[in-house]
C-alpha positions in Angstrom: 108.4 94.7 75.8 106.7 93.0 78.7 108.0 92.3 82.3 109.3 88.8 81.4 111.3 90.2 78.4 112.5 93.0 80.6 113.9 90.5 83.1 115.6 88.6 80.3 117.1 91.8 78.9 118.4 92.9 82.4 120.0 89.5 82.9 121.6 89.6 79.4 123.0 93.1 80.3 124.6 91.7 83.5 122.5 93.9 85.9 122.7 92.3 89.3 119.5 90.7 90.7 119.5 92.9 93.8 119.4 96.2 91.9 115.8 95.8 90.8 112.3 94.4 91.5 109.7 93.7 88.8 106.3 93.0 90.3 105.2 89.4 89.7 108.4 88.5 87.8 111.5 89.2 89.9 111.1 89.9 93.6 114.5 89.3 95.3 114.5 87.7 98.8 115.6 88.9 101.2 114.6 92.4 100.2 117.7 94.5 99.3 118.1 97.8 101.2 117.6 99.8 98.0 116.6 99.0 94.4 114.7 100.3 91.4 111.3 98.9 90.8 108.4 98.4 88.3 104.9 97.8 89.6 101.3 98.2 88.7 99.1 100.7 90.6 95.6 100.1 91.8 94.2 102.3 89.0 95.9 100.2 86.3 98.8 102.5 85.5 102.5 101.4 85.9 105.1 103.0 88.1 108.9 103.0 88.0 110.7 104.2 91.0 113.3 103.7 93.7 113.1 102.0 97.1 115.5 103.6 99.5 115.6 103.8 103.3 112.3 101.9 103.6 110.4 104.2 101.3 109.1 103.9 97.8 109.7 107.0 95.6 107.9 107.2 92.3 110.1 108.4 89.4 107.5 108.1 86.7 104.0 106.8 85.9 103.3 105.1 82.7 100.0 104.3 80.9 101.2 100.9 79.7 103.5 98.0 80.7 105.7 98.5 77.6 106.6 102.1 78.4 107.3 101.2 82.1 109.5 98.3 81.0 111.5 100.6 78.6 111.9 103.2 81.3 113.3 100.7 83.9 115.6 99.2 81.3 117.0 102.7 80.5 117.5 103.4 84.2 119.4 100.2 84.8 121.6 100.1 81.7 
């Protein structure tokens, strides 16, 4: 699964847009006060995590996009 397919799967599952951010695919504006996220790191890995109270908290690091997408989908559904 890639980020675009993840976005489609989350919409099909009825997950509200404000509950997540997927770098480069779904970045809600205005920024919600808290949400789960998926983003690429400067070293090429992928992170899933939570944004709460103005801070990013990493839940897990993944070697590839597919694993990160699967993890975020599991967290949200």
